[in-house]
Every structure is written in structure tokens, then in C-alpha cells.
N, C-alpha and C positions, 0 to 999 in steps of 0.2 A: 584155529591157531595151533600150530605144531609146538609142542614143548620139547626141550632137549631130552627130558627123561624118556620120551617116546622113541628116541633114536638110539638109546644106549644099546650097545652090542655090535655085532658084525653083520653087514649086509653085503651080499654077493650078487653078481649078475645072474639073472634067472635063465639066461640063454646067451650064446655067443652074440655079440653086438656088431652087426654087419655095418661097415662104413665104406662108402664109395669115394675114392680119391679123385682129384682133378685129372690125373693121367689115365683114368679108366680102370685102374687096379682096385681090388677090394681087400680090405683088412677086417679082421674080426678081433674085437676087444673083449677083455674080461676085467671087471673091477671088483675090488673088495674093500669096502669102507668099514672102518671101526670107529665108533663114537664112544667116548669114555666120560667119566665124571669130570667136572671142571670145564666143560665145553671144549674138550680136546678131541681131535679127529686125526685119522690117518687113512691113506689110500694106497693100496697096492694095485697097480694096473699093468696090463700086458697087451701087446698087439701081436696078432698071428696072421700068417698068410693063408690059413685054411680054416674052414668052419669046425673041424675036429680039434682045433687048437693044439696041433702037434708041431707046426712049423713056426718057431718063435722068431719074431722080428726085433722086438725090444721089450723092455719092462722098466718099471719105475716105482718109486715110493716117494710120497710127500706126506708131510704132517704139519700140524699147527693147531690153532684154535678157531672157533667159529661162533657166530652170533646169528640167531634167528630173529628176523625183523618182522615188519608189518605184513599183513596179507598183501599178496600181489594185486596190483590194480589191473593187470592184463591177463592173468592166468587164474581162472576160477579154482578155488580150493588150495592154491599154492601160497607159500610164504616166501618172502625174500630171505636170503641167507648169505652172509658174507663169510668166506673161508679165507683165513689168514695163514700164510705159510711161514714156517720156521726152518724147514728142512726139505731139500729136494735131491733125490738120487735118481740116476738113470743108467741103464745097461743097454748097449746096442749088441744085438746077436747076429743079425743078418749082414752079410758082406756088403751089399749095396748101401745099407744104412750106415754101416761102419765107415765106408769110403766117403759118404756124404759128410758125416760128422768130422772125419779127419780133415777134409778139405775146408770145412766151415769153421773149424776151431783150431786148437793147438796141435793137432795131428797125433795126439797121444792116446787115442781110443783103441782099446783091444777088445775083440769079440768076447762077450760073456763076462766082462769085468765091470762091476758096478763102480760108478764115479759119483762123487759128491759134487753136484752142480748148484748148490745153494747160493754160492757167491758168483760163480762164473756163468751159470746158465749153459744151455746147449740149444741146438736148433729146434727141438720140440718142447723145451722146458726153459723159459726165461728165468734169470736169477731172481732171488727174493727182492733185491733192490729195484729191479725193473718191474716185477709183477708181485707185489707183496700180498695182494688180496684178489680173490675172484668173486664176482658178484653173481650169485647163482639163485636158483629157485629150489624149493623142496615141497613135495606133496606126498602125503600118506594117503593111500587109497586101499583100504582093507589091509591086506598083508604085504602090499607092495609099496616101495619107496621110489619116487621118481624125482629126478634132478633136472636141471636145465639142459637144454640141447646145446651142444658145443658147436654151434653154427657160426659163432663169432668169437672174438677175443674177450673172454669173460673178465680179464683184468682191466678192460676199458669200459665195458657196459654190461648191465645185467642181461642174463639169458632172456631172449624174447618169448620162449616157449619151453615146454617140457620135452625131454627126450622120450622116445617111444619105448625105451628099454627099461624094464623094471629091475630093481634090486629087491632081493628077498632075504629074510633073516637066515643066518647060517645056524 
């Protein structure tokens, strides 16, 4: 069983996290989770168009509280974990993403300008009212922290498996 005290501190992507999109393109993510006393958490995340992470597509920041639940019935050594959101911020950097956001929302997106989407949501990040909680998994394996794979909408159902990408202490 994972205890919240074991998570305290900052955990970062051990390597660029390669993801293949439905259109055949590839993105590379980086994550930085911070866990603090009182079961508070935050996540800074960014998506890039290249493995060197120099071509920024977007970035975001979310925060809230979390609860570690029972051991997973489907993933050996993992615990269920619920991540509750209180704040969601998003920045679109790449022109194509900016155009998509402007056509799908209020049309007020500006490249490189962070927007608070806590109440309104945006195409990649639903509002807190729509998705107040994500049902995830946590597994500590030596010095590595693994979370649930983002292969489905975690605000609807718990992650079915762990991601292959480790987080390491910063």
C-alpha cells in the first residue's frame, strides 16, 4: 500500500514520453508532479513536437487534492488513486493548436498566453464542473513512480493499466 508520505516532493518524467496520435503524428510529453502535505498535488505538463523538447505545442498546470485508495484489483502492486481538481490552466503555443482552440471555443486564444480554464474548460482539458476527478493508479517501483495509462477518459473510469513512462524524484 502506498502512503501519501512516500509521494512527498517533486517527480519528473524520466525521459520524453512519446505518444502517437490518431492522425499519425507523434508528440513528446513531459510531466512534473508535486505532492505536498495535506494530500495536495499539482502537475505541470507540456507537449512537444520533437524528442529534444524544443518545439513547444502546449503546456498546462492543474492542482487539487488526492486520495490513495485500495490496492488495484487489476494491476499488481498498484493502488487506486483519485485526483480531484481545483484549478486548470492551459497555454497553446503552436499555430495549428491555437487555430483549433479558437475554432472550438470563444476565439480568444493567443499563442503563449496562459488561460484559466477551471470553469470554461478547453478542447484538451475539460472544466472542473465536467471533470472534477480523475480515477488513476499509482505504483512505486524502487525509485520510480508509475501512474495510469491515459488510454481512456480517466474522469469516467479508472485507468486500466499503468503507463510505461516512469516519474523520478527531482
